[in-house]
MARTI-432819 format. One record per atom (N, C-alpha, C): residue number from 1; residue in three letters; x, y, z; atom name. Coordinates in steps of 0.1 Angstrom, whole numbers, m for minus. Each point is the difference from the previous one (the first is absolute). Example, Ala and Ser with C-alpha at 12.3 -4.5 7.8 and 13.67 -1.06 7.14 Angstrom:
pos  code  c1  c2  c3  site
1  ala  132  m57  78  N;
1  ala  m9  12  0  CA;
1  ala  9  12  0  C;
2  ser  m4  11  m7  N;
2  ser  9  11  0  CA;
2  ser  m8  11  8  C;
END
This chain:
pos  code  c1  c2  c3  site
1  met  1120  1679  714  N;
1  met  m11  m5  9  CA;
1  met  m11  8  0  C;
2  lys  m11  m5  m1  N;
2  lys  m11  6  1  CA;
2  lys  m7  2  12  C;
3  arg  m1  9  7  N;
3  arg  m7  1  13  CA;
3  arg  m15  m1  m1  C;
4  ile  m3  m3  12  N;
4  ile  m15  m3  2  CA;
4  ile  m4  10  9  C;
5  lys  m9  10  m5  N;
5  lys  m5  14  7  CA;
5  lys  m14  m1  7  C;
6  gly  m2  10  6  N;
6  gly  m14  2  5  CA;
6  gly  m8  m15  8  C;
7  ser  m10  2  m6  N;
7  ser  m7  m12  11  CA;
7  ser  6  m14  m2  C;
8  lys  5  m3  m13  N;
8  lys  6  m12  m1  CA;
8  lys  9  m1  8  C;
9  ala  7  7  4  N;
9  ala  11  0  8  CA;
9  ala  m6  m5  15  C;
10  leu  m8  6  3  N;
10  leu  m6  m1  15  CA;
10  leu  m3  m16  m1  C;
11  ile  m8  m4  m12  N;
11  ile  m8  m13  1  CA;
11  ile  14  m10  1  C;
12  val  10  2  m7  N;
12  val  11  m10  m1  CA;
12  val  4  1  16  C;
13  leu  7  10  3  N;
13  leu  3  4  15  CA;
13  leu  m12  m11  9  C;
14  gly  m10  0  m1  N;
14  gly  m9  m3  9  CA;
14  gly  m1  m16  m1  C;
15  leu  4  m5  m12  N;
15  leu  m3  m15  m3  CA;
15  leu  14  m7  7  C;
16  gly  10  10  m2  N;
16  gly  15  m6  6  CA;
16  gly  1  1  17  C;
17  leu  m9  9  4  N;
17  leu  0  0  20  CA;
17  leu  m9  m12  0  C;
18  ser  m10  m3  m7  N;
18  ser  m12  m14  2  CA;
18  ser  10  m8  2  C;
19  met  8  m3  m13  N;
19  met  6  m15  m3  CA;
19  met  13  m1  14  C;
20  ala  6  10  2  N;
20  ala  9  1  12  CA;
20  ala  m5  m4  10  C;
21  ala  m14  8  6  N;
21  ala  m5  m7  11  CA;
21  ala  m7  m16  0  C;
22  leu  m4  m2  m10  N;
22  leu  m3  m14  0  CA;
22  leu  11  m9  m1  C;
23  trp  12  3  m7  N;
23  trp  11  m10  4  CA;
23  trp  7  m1  12  C;
24  val  m4  11  10  N;
24  val  6  0  15  CA;
24  val  m12  m8  5  C;
25  ser  m9  1  m1  N;
25  ser  m12  m5  8  CA;
25  ser  2  m18  m4  C;
26  cys  m1  m3  m12  N;
26  cys  1  m16  m1  CA;
26  cys  14  m4  1  C;
27  gly  12  9  0  N;
27  gly  15  m4  5  CA;
27  gly  m6  m3  17  C;
28  asp  m3  8  6  N;
28  asp  0  m2  15  CA;
28  asp  m9  m11  2  C;
29  glu  m9  m7  m9  N;
29  glu  m7  m10  2  CA;
29  glu  3  m12  m2  C;
30  ile  11  m1  m11  N;
30  ile  9  m8  m5  CA;
30  ile  10  m5  7  C;
31  leu  8  11  5  N;
31  leu  13  m2  3  CA;
31  leu  m2  m3  17  C;
32  gly  m9  6  7  N;
32  gly  m6  m2  12  CA;
32  gly  13  4  10  C;
33  val  8  9  m5  N;
33  val  12  2  10  CA;
33  val  m2  17  4  C;
34  leu  m7  8  m6  N;
34  leu  2  14  m1  CA;
34  leu  m3  4  16  C;
35  asp  m12  m8  8  N;
35  asp  m3  5  12  CA;
35  asp  5  m13  14  C;
36  pro  11  1  3  N;
36  pro  6  m9  9  CA;
36  pro  m7  m5  12  C;
37  asp  m10  12  5  N;
37  asp  m10  0  11  CA;
37  asp  m11  m7  0  C;
38  asp  m2  m4  m14  N;
38  asp  m16  m5  m6  CA;
38  asp  5  m16  3  C;
39  pro  m7  m4  8  N;
39  pro  3  m16  3  CA;
39  pro  m8  m10  m14  C;
40  gly  m5  6  m5  N;
40  gly  m6  m7  m15  CA;
40  gly  9  4  m12  C;
41  gly  11  7  2  N;
41  gly  7  1  m10  CA;
41  gly  7  m9  m8  C;
42  thr  2  m11  5  N;
42  thr  8  m10  m3  CA;
42  thr  m10  m9  m6  C;
43  asp  m13  0  1  N;
43  asp  m10  m10  m4  CA;
43  asp  m9  10  m11  C;
44  pro  8  m4  m13  N;
44  pro  m7  6  m13  CA;
44  pro  m16  1  1  C;
45  gly  m5  m11  4  N;
45  gly  m15  0  m3  CA;
45  gly  m8  6  16  C;
46  gly  9  5  8  N;
46  gly  m10  7  11  CA;
46  gly  m4  m7  9  C;
47  thr  3  m15  m1  N;
47  thr  m2  m14  10  CA;
47  thr  4  3  13  C;
48  asp  m5  m2  11  N;
48  asp  4  0  12  CA;
48  asp  8  m13  3  C;
49  pro  12  6  2  N;
49  pro  11  m13  0  CA;
49  pro  m4  m9  12  C;
50  gly  m9  0  8  N;
50  gly  m4  m9  10  CA;
50  gly  m10  m7  m3  C;
51  asp  m9  3  m14  N;
51  asp  m11  m7  m5  CA;
51  asp  6  m13  m6  C;
52  thr  5  m10  5  N;
52  thr  4  m11  m7  CA;
52  thr  m12  m12  m2  C;
53  asp  m14  5  4  N;
53  asp  m10  m11  m1  CA;
53  asp  m12  10  m7  C;
54  pro  1  5  m14  N;
54  pro  m13  5  m5  CA;
54  pro  m12  m4  5  C;
55  gly  m2  m13  0  N;
55  gly  m12  m7  3  CA;
55  gly  m4  m2  14  C;
56  asp  10  3  9  N;
56  asp  m3  1  13  CA;
56  asp  m6  m14  5  C;
57  thr  6  m13  m5  N;
57  thr  m5  m12  1  CA;
57  thr  6  m6  15  C;
58  asp  m5  m6  5  N;
58  asp  5  m5  13  CA;
58  asp  7  m12  m3  C;
59  pro  10  m5  5  N;
59  pro  6  m13  m3  CA;
59  pro  m9  m13  3  C;
60  pro  1  m11  m6  N;
60  pro  m8  m12  5  CA;
60  pro  4  m4  13  C;
61  thr  m9  m6  9  N;
61  thr  2  m6  13  CA;
61  thr  9  m11  m2  C;
62  gly  13  0  6  N;
62  gly  11  m11  1  CA;
62  gly  2  m4  14  C;
63  gly  12  m6  1  N;
63  gly  4  m7  11  CA;
63  gly  4  m16  m1  C;
64  ser  2  m6  7  N;
64  ser  7  m12  m2  CA;
64  ser  m3  m9  12  C;
65  val  m4  m13  1  N;
65  val  m3  m13  10  CA;
65  val  10  m14  m5  C;
66  thr  7  m1  10  N;
66  thr  9  m11  m3  CA;
66  thr  m7  m13  5  C;
67  val  m3  m11  m6  N;
67  val  m2  m12  7  CA;
67  val  7  m11  m2  C;
68  ala  7  m7  10  N;
68  ala  8  m11  0  CA;
68  ala  m4  m12  m5  C;
69  met  7  m6  m8  N;
69  met  m3  m16  m5  CA;
69  met  6  m9  8  C;
70  arg  m10  m9  9  N;
70  arg  10  m9  9  CA;
70  arg  m4  m13  m3  C;
71  asp  8  m9  8  N;
71  asp  m6  m14  m1  CA;
71  asp  m9  m7  5  C;
72  asp  m10  m1  m3  N;
72  asp  m9  5  m12  CA;
72  asp  m12  7  m1  C;
73  phe  3  14  5  N;
73  phe  m13  9  1  CA;
73  phe  7  16  m2  C;
74  phe  m9  7  0  N;
74  phe  2  14  m3  CA;
74  phe  1  8  10  C;
75  ser  6  10  8  N;
75  ser  0  8  12  CA;
75  ser  2  14  m4  C;
76  pro  m12  8  4  N;
76  pro  m8  m6  2  CA;
76  pro  m13  m5  m12  C;
77  arg  m9  m6  6  N;
77  arg  m9  m8  m10  CA;
77  arg  m7  8  m8  C;
78  asp  m5  8  7  N;
78  asp  m11  10  m7  CA;
78  asp  4  15  1  C;
79  val  0  10  m8  N;
79  val  4  13  2  CA;
79  val  m12  10  m4  C;
80  thr  0  11  4  N;
80  thr  m11  10  m5  CA;
80  thr  10  11  m3  C;
81  val  m4  6  m14  N;
81  val  9  11  m6  CA;
81  val  m10  8  m7  C;
82  gln  5  12  m6  N;
82  gln  m5  10  m11  CA;
82  gln  1  m4  m11  C;
83  pro  m6  6  m10  N;
83  pro  3  m1  m15  CA;
83  pro  13  9  m1  C;
84  gly  9  m7  m9  N;
84  gly  12  4  m3  CA;
84  gly  12  m6  10  C;
85  val  m3  m7  8  N;
85  val  9  m5  8  CA;
85  val  7  m12  m4  C;
86  thr  14  m1  3  N;
86  thr  8  m12  m9  CA;
86  thr  1  m8  13  C;
87  ile  m5  m15  m7  N;
87  ile  6  m10  13  CA;
87  ile  14  m8  m6  C;
88  thr  8  m1  11  N;
88  thr  11  m10  m4  CA;
88  thr  m3  m11  8  C;
89  trp  2  m14  m8  N;
89  trp  2  m10  7  CA;
89  trp  16  m1  2  C;
90  gln  6  m4  12  N;
90  gln  14  m1  4  CA;
90  gln  2  m18  0  C;
91  asn  6  m8  m4  N;
91  asn  0  m14  1  CA;
91  asn  13  m3  13  C;
92  glu  m9  m1  14  N;
92  glu  11  m2  9  CA;
92  glu  0  m13  3  C;
93  gly  m5  m9  m8  N;
93  gly  1  m15  4  CA;
93  gly  12  m7  m6  C;
94  ser  m1  m13  2  N;
94  ser  10  m9  m9  CA;
94  ser  m3  m3  m13  C;
95  lys  m14  2  m2  N;
95  lys  m7  m9  m12  CA;
95  lys  m4  11  m10  C;
96  asn  0  m2  m12  N;
96  asn  m6  9  m11  CA;
96  asn  m14  1  1  C;
97  his  m4  14  0  N;
97  his  m17  m1  1  CA;
97  his  m4  12  m12  C;
98  thr  m15  0  m1  N;
98  thr  m3  9  m9  CA;
98  thr  m8  7  6  C;
99  ser  m5  12  m6  N;
99  ser  m14  10  3  CA;
99  ser  m5  1  m8  C;
100  thr  m11  m9  m4  N;
100  thr  m13  0  m11  CA;
100  thr  m12  2  0  C;
101  ser  m4  7  m4  N;
101  ser  m14  6  m2  CA;
101  ser  m11  m8  0  C;
102  asp  m11  m1  8  N;
102  asp  m8  m11  m2  CA;
102  asp  m8  1  m14  C;
103  thr  m1  14  m5  N;
103  thr  m7  1  m13  CA;
103  thr  10  4  m13  C;
104  asn  14  m6  5  N;
104  asn  10  3  m12  CA;
104  asn  1  15  m2  C;
105  leu  m2  8  10  N;
105  leu  3  13  m3  CA;
105  leu  18  4  3  C;
106  trp  5  m7  5  N;
106  trp  15  m1  2  CA;
106  trp  6  m15  2  C;
107  asp  14  m3  m2  N;
107  asp  4  m10  2  CA;
107  asp  18  3  2  C;
108  ser  5  m5  9  N;
108  ser  12  6  5  CA;
108  ser  10  m8  m6  C;
109  gly  m6  m12  m6  N;
109  gly  12  m12  m3  CA;
109  gly  7  m6  13  C;
110  ser  8  m9  m3  N;
110  ser  6  m3  12  CA;
110  ser  13  8  7  C;
111  val  m1  5  13  N;
111  val  7  7  8  CA;
111  val  9  m7  7  C;
112  gly  14  1  0  N;
112  gly  9  m7  5  CA;
112  gly  2  7  15  C;
113  thr  7  m6  8  N;
113  thr  3  2  13  CA;
113  thr  9  17  3  C;
114  gly  m6  6  3  N;
114  gly  7  14  4  CA;
114  gly  m2  9  m14  C;
115  val  m10  m2  m9  N;
115  val  m4  6  m9  CA;
115  val  m13  6  1  C;
116  ser  m4  12  m4  N;
116  ser  m14  7  0  CA;
116  ser  m1  4  m13  C;
117  trp  m19  1  0  N;
117  trp  m8  3  m11  CA;
117  trp  m10  9  4  C;
118  ser  m5  12  m10  N;
118  ser  m6  6  5  CA;
118  ser  m13  2  m13  C;
119  trp  m11  5  10  N;
119  trp  m14  2  m8  CA;
119  trp  m7  11  4  C;
120  thr  m4  11  m8  N;
120  thr  m3  12  4  CA;
120  thr  m15  0  m1  C;
121  val  m10  3  9  N;
121  val  m15  2  m3  CA;
121  val  m2  11  m9  C;
122  pro  m10  m6  m9  N;
122  pro  m3  11  m5  CA;
122  pro  m4  13  3  C;
123  ser  3  9  m4  N;
123  ser  m6  16  8  CA;
123  ser  m15  1  m4  C;
124  ala  m5  m6  m11  N;
124  ala  m14  1  m1  CA;
124  ala  m9  m12  8  C;
125  thr  6  m7  7  N;
125  thr  m7  m9  7  CA;
125  thr  m12  5  11  C;
126  gln  m10  m3  0  N;
126  gln  m13  4  6  CA;
126  gln  2  m7  15  C;
127  leu  0  8  10  N;
127  leu  0  0  15  CA;
127  leu  m11  m14  3  C;
128  gly  6  m10  8  N;
128  gly  m9  m13  2  CA;
128  gly  3  m10  m8  C;
129  thr  10  2  m7  N;
129  thr  5  m10  m11  CA;
129  thr  10  m9  7  C;
130  asp  m3  m15  m3  N;
130  asp  12  m10  9  CA;
130  asp  7  m8  m11  C;
131  phe  10  m4  m2  N;
131  phe  9  m3  m6  CA;
131  phe  7  m14  6  C;
132  pro  m5  m11  0  N;
132  pro  6  m12  6  CA;
132  pro  13  m5  m8  C;
133  tyr  5  m5  5  N;
133  tyr  12  m9  m6  CA;
133  tyr  5  m13  9  C;
134  tyr  11  m5  m11  N;
134  tyr  5  m14  8  CA;
134  tyr  9  m4  m2  C;
135  cys  11  m8  2  N;
135  cys  11  m7  m4  CA;
135  cys  m2  m12  m8  C;
136  ile  4  4  m14  N;
136  ile  m3  m13  m9  CA;
136  ile  6  m16  5  C;
137  phe  10  2  9  N;
137  phe  7  m13  5  CA;
137  phe  m6  m4  12  C;
138  his  m3  9  7  N;
138  his  m4  m6  15  CA;
138  his  m15  8  5  C;
139  gly  m7  3  m11  N;
139  gly  m14  5  3  CA;
139  gly  m11  m3  m12  C;
140  asp  m12  5  1  N;
140  asp  m11  m3  m11  CA;
140  asp  m8  15  1  C;
141  pro  m7  4  m9  N;
141  pro  m9  9  m3  CA;
141  pro  m11  m3  12  C;
142  gly  m3  11  5  N;
142  gly  m13  0  10  CA;
142  gly  4  m2  14  C;
143  gly  16  4  3  N;
143  gly  2  0  12  CA;
143  gly  7  m11  8  C;
144  ser  3  m8  m9  N;
144  ser  1  m15  4  CA;
144  ser  17  m1  2  C;
145  gly  6  m2  10  N;
145  gly  16  m4  0  CA;
145  gly  5  15  2  C;
146  met  12  0  m7  N;
146  met  8  16  3  CA;
146  met  m11  7  m11  C;
147  ala  m5  10  6  N;
147  ala  m7  9  m4  CA;
147  ala  m4  12  3  C;
148  gly  m4  10  m5  N;
148  gly  m3  14  7  CA;
148  gly  m8  6  m6  C;
149  ala  0  15  1  N;
149  ala  m12  11  m7  CA;
149  ala  6  11  4  C;
150  ile  m1  9  m12  N;
150  ile  1  12  2  CA;
150  ile  m13  9  4  C;
151  his  m3  5  7  N;
151  his  m13  11  0  CA;
151  his  1  14  m4  C;
152  val  m9  4  m7  N;
152  val  4  16  m5  CA;
152  val  m11  7  11  C;
153  gly  8  6  9  N;
153  gly  m12  10  10  CA;
153  gly  m1  14  m5  C;
154  asp  m5  9  8  N;
154  asp  m1  13  m1  CA;
154  asp  14  6  3  C;
155  ala  m1  13  m6  N;
155  ala  9  8  m1  CA;
155  ala  12  5  15  C;
156  ser  m11  m5  12  N;
156  ser  9  2  12  CA;
156  ser  5  m11  9  C;
157  thr  m2  m12  m10  N;
157  thr  7  m15  3  CA;
157  thr  14  2  0  C;
158  asp  6  m2  9  N;
158  asp  17  m3  3  CA;
158  asp  5  m13  m7  C;
159  pro  6  m1  m13  N;
159  pro  4  m10  m5  CA;
159  pro  6  m9  9  C;
160  gly  m5  m12  m1  N;
160  gly  5  m12  10  CA;
160  gly  m6  2  13  C;
161  gly  m8  7  3  N;
161  gly  m7  1  14  CA;
161  gly  m12  m10  0  C;
162  asp  m2  m4  13  N;
162  asp  m12  m8  0  CA;
162  asp  0  m13  m8  C;
163  ala  11  m5  0  N;
163  ala  2  m10  m12  CA;
163  ala  m2  m13  13  C;
164  thr  m6  m12  m5  N;
164  thr  m3  m12  8  CA;
164  thr  9  m10  m5  C;
165  val  8  m8  6  N;
165  val  8  m14  0  CA;
165  val  m7  m10  9  C;
166  thr  m5  m12  m10  N;
166  thr  m4  m10  6  CA;
166  thr  5  m12  4  C;
167  val  0  m2  13  N;
167  val  9  m12  1  CA;
167  val  m12  m13  2  C;
168  thr  6  m11  m3  N;
168  thr  m11  m14  2  CA;
168  thr  8  m7  9  C;
169  thr  m4  m14  2  N;
169  thr  6  m8  10  CA;
169  thr  m4  m15  m3  C;
170  pro  6  m2  m14  N;
170  pro  m1  m13  m5  CA;
170  pro  12  m10  8  C;
171  gly  m6  m12  3  N;
171  gly  10  m11  7  CA;
171  gly  4  4  11  C;
172  ala  m4  9  9  N;
172  ala  5  4  13  CA;
172  ala  11  9  m5  C;
173  thr  1  11  m8  N;
173  thr  12  8  m5  CA;
173  thr  m7  12  0  C;
174  phe  7  13  m1  N;
174  phe  m7  13  m4  CA;
174  phe  9  2  m12  C;
175  ser  m10  0  m11  N;
175  ser  4  6  m11  CA;
175  ser  m7  12  m7  C;
176  pro  12  9  m6  N;
176  pro  13  2  2  CA;
176  pro  5  1  16  C;
177  asp  9  m6  5  N;
177  asp  6  3  10  CA;
177  asp  7  10  7  C;
178  phe  4  9  m13  N;
178  phe  4  12  0  CA;
178  phe  m5  6  m6  C;
179  val  m3  13  5  N;
179  val  m7  11  m9  CA;
179  val  7  12  3  C;
180  glu  4  8  m11  N;
180  glu  5  18  3  CA;
180  glu  m12  9  m5  C;
181  ile  m4  10  11  N;
181  ile  m10  8  m2  CA;
181  ile  4  16  1  C;
182  leu  m5  8  m5  N;
182  leu  1  16  5  CA;
182  leu  m8  1  11  C;
183  pro  4  10  6  N;
183  pro  m8  5  14  CA;
183  pro  m15  3  m3  C;
184  gly  m10  m3  5  N;
184  gly  m14  3  m4  CA;
184  gly  m8  m13  m4  C;
185  glu  8  m10  m7  N;
185  glu  m3  m11  m7  CA;
185  glu  m4  m9  9  C;
186  thr  m9  m12  m6  N;
186  thr  m8  m8  11  CA;
186  thr  4  m15  m8  C;
187  val  m2  m10  12  N;
187  val  1  m11  m5  CA;
187  val  m12  m10  6  C;
188  ala  m4  m6  m9  N;
188  ala  m10  m9  2  CA;
188  ala  2  m14  1  C;
189  trp  m2  m9  11  N;
189  trp  0  m13  5  CA;
189  trp  m11  m9  m5  C;
190  met  m1  m8  m10  N;
190  met  m11  m7  m2  CA;
190  met  4  m16  3  C;
191  phe  m9  m4  13  N;
191  phe  7  m12  5  CA;
191  phe  m9  m11  m6  C;
192  ser  6  m12  m5  N;
192  ser  m4  m13  m6  CA;
192  ser  3  m10  6  C;
193  gly  m6  m14  m2  N;
193  gly  6  m11  2  CA;
193  gly  m2  m3  18  C;
194  ser  4  7  5  N;
194  ser  m4  m1  15  CA;
194  ser  2  11  8  C;
195  thr  m2  1  14  N;
195  thr  m2  14  6  CA;
195  thr  15  4  3  C;
196  his  2  14  m2  N;
196  his  10  7  m1  CA;
196  his  2  10  10  C;
197  asn  9  7  3  N;
197  asn  3  12  9  CA;
197  asn  12  7  m6  C;
198  val  2  14  4  N;
198  val  10  10  m5  CA;
198  val  3  5  15  C;
199  thr  14  m3  3  N;
199  thr  4  4  12  CA;
199  thr  14  6  m3  C;
200  phe  0  14  4  N;
200  phe  10  9  m3  CA;
200  phe  13  m3  14  C;
201  glu  11  m2  m7  N;
201  glu  12  m2  13  CA;
201  glu  4  12  6  C;
202  asp  1  12  m8  N;
202  asp  4  12  7  CA;
202  asp  m8  11  m4  C;
203  glu  3  7  m11  N;
203  glu  m9  8  m5  CA;
203  glu  m14  m3  m2  C;
204  ser  m9  9  m2  N;
204  ser  m14  m6  m4  CA;
204  ser  m6  12  m7  C;
205  pro  m10  m1  m9  N;
205  pro  m7  12  m6  CA;
205  pro  m12  2  10  C;
206  pro  m4  11  m3  N;
206  pro  m17  0  7  CA;
206  pro  m8  m8  m2  C;
207  gly  m6  m6  12  N;
207  gly  m8  m11  m1  CA;
207  gly  6  m13  7  C;
208  gly  12  m1  m2  N;
208  gly  10  m9  7  CA;
208  gly  m1  m12  m6  C;
209  asp  1  m12  8  N;
209  asp  m2  m14  m6  CA;
209  asp  m13  m4  m8  C;
210  ile  m1  m10  m5  N;
210  ile  m11  m4  m3  CA;
210  ile  m2  m16  7  C;
211  pro  m13  m1  7  N;
211  pro  m1  m12  5  CA;
211  pro  m2  m9  m7  C;
212  asp  m1  m13  6  N;
212  asp  m6  m12  m8  CA;
212  asp  m12  0  m6  C;
213  ser  1  m2  m15  N;
213  ser  m10  4  m7  CA;
213  ser  m1  m11  m10  C;
214  pro  m14  m6  m2  N;
214  pro  m3  m11  m9  CA;
214  pro  3  1  m14  C;
215  pro  2  m10  m7  N;
215  pro  m1  1  m15  CA;
215  pro  m11  8  m6  C;
216  gly  5  11  m12  N;
216  gly  m11  7  m6  CA;
216  gly  1  17  7  C;
217  thr  8  0  11  N;
217  thr  2  13  6  CA;
217  thr  8  10  m7  C;
218  glu  0  10  m2  N;
218  glu  7  13  m6  CA;
218  glu  3  10  10  C;
219  val  11  2  4  N;
219  val  2  11  9  CA;
219  val  9  7  m6  C;
220  ile  0  17  5  N;
220  ile  12  10  m6  CA;
220  ile  2  9  10  C;
221  arg  15  m1  m1  N;
221  arg  6  10  6  CA;
221  arg  6  11  m10  C;
222  thr  3  14  5  N;
222  thr  5  11  m6  CA;
222  thr  11  2  9  C;
223  phe  13  3  m8  N;
223  phe  13  0  4  CA;
223  phe  1  18  m2  C;
224  pro  0  12  8  N;
224  pro  2  11  m2  CA;
224  pro  16  5  6  C;
225  ala  5  m11  5  N;
225  ala  16  4  3  CA;
225  ala  10  m6  m7  C;
226  glu  12  0  m3  N;
226  glu  12  m7  m4  CA;
226  glu  2  m9  8  C;
227  gly  6  m12  m4  N;
227  gly  6  m8  9  CA;
227  gly  m4  m14  m5  C;
228  asp  7  m10  9  N;
228  asp  0  m15  m6  CA;
228  asp  m8  m5  10  C;
229  tyr  m13  m8  m5  N;
229  tyr  m6  m4  10  CA;
229  tyr  m4  m18  0  C;
230  asp  6  m4  6  N;
230  asp  1  m15  0  CA;
230  asp  m11  m8  7  C;
231  tyr  m5  m10  m6  N;
231  tyr  m13  m6  7  CA;
231  tyr  0  m17  m2  C;
232  glu  m8  m4  5  N;
232  glu  0  m14  m1  CA;
232  glu  m15  m6  2  C;
233  cys  m4  m11  m3  N;
233  cys  m12  m8  6  CA;
233  cys  6  m7  13  C;
234  thr  m7  0  10  N;
234  thr  5  m9  11  CA;
234  thr  m5  m14  m1  C;
235  leu  m11  m2  m10  N;
235  leu  m7  m14  m1  CA;
235  leu  12  m9  m8  C;
236  his  8  7  m8  N;
236  his  7  m10  m8  CA;
236  his  14  4  0  C;
237  ala  9  m7  1  N;
237  ala  15  1  4  CA;
237  ala  4  2  m17  C;
238  gly  9  11  3  N;
238  gly  7  3  m14  CA;
238  gly  m8  11  m9  C;
239  gln  m13  3  5  N;
239  gln  m11  7  m7  CA;
239  gln  4  14  2  C;
240  thr  13  10  m6  N;
240  thr  1  11  4  CA;
240  thr  1  9  m14  C;
241  gly  m3  14  6  N;
241  gly  4  10  m13  CA;
241  gly  4  11  6  C;
242  arg  5  10  m12  N;
242  arg  5  12  4  CA;
242  arg  m8  12  m8  C;
243  ile  m4  10  7  N;
243  ile  m5  14  m7  CA;
243  ile  9  9  m1  C;
244  arg  8  5  m12  N;
244  arg  12  9  1  CA;
244  arg  m8  14  m6  C;
245  val  0  11  8  N;
245  val  m5  10  m5  CA;
245  val  8  14  0  C;
246  arg  5  6  m13  N;
246  arg  8  7  m4  CA;
246  arg  m4  10  m8  C;
247  ser  4  13  2  N;
247  ser  m2  12  m9  CA;
247  ser  3  m3  m14  C;
END
C-alpha cells in the first residue's frame, strides 16, 4: 500500500479532522440529546417550547348570552353584547317558536319545547349595529308581537346587561305577566286602554310602585337584586304579574 508523505499527509489529516468536527456539530444539532441541561435540546429548530403562538394573535372576543323563548315573548327582549358573543335561544314555553332575523341574516327554524338554538354575532360586526328579530309564529318584523333585538355595544359592555323587557296592558292584563331577567336589567311598563298602576306586594325595586298613570305612559324600573317581585294593578281585579330576577 502506497503511503502519503510530507505536505500531502498533513492536508489529508487536516481534512479528516475538519470532517470529524463537522459531524459532531451536526450530530449535536440533529440528535439534540448531547446536552441534557439545554432546555432547547429537544427542539431541533431551537424554538422556545412555550412559544405556541408565533403570530401573538389575541383570541376573538367571546362569551354567551341566553334568551328564553316563552309563550309568547322573548326574555330578555333586548340584549346588548360584544362582537363574537353567542346568543342561545332556549324554548321554555309550551309552543314552538323561532328566532328569525328581520333581515334574513339567520333563521332558527321551528324550535320545540326544551330545545335550544344558537347564533354567533360576527366578530367583525361594527359597534352600534342592531339585529332585530322575531318569532315567525307569534310576531312580525319591526318589533311587533314576539320580537326582540340584539344590540352590539362597546368592548366594556357586559353581555346581557342593561337589557330591557317591555310589559304592555292589553285588555286590563299585563303582557307578558311573567318575566325573568338578570340582575341590573330593566322592565318598562307601557300603559294602554285605560289608567293602570303597578303595585308591588312584598319586594320592590328602587323607585317602588308606579302610581295611577293614564294610557300612553311608559315607566321603567331597574332590578339590581335577585328575587321574585310580584305586583298587581289595584284598579283591575286579576291584573297581576311577576318579575323574577336570577343570575
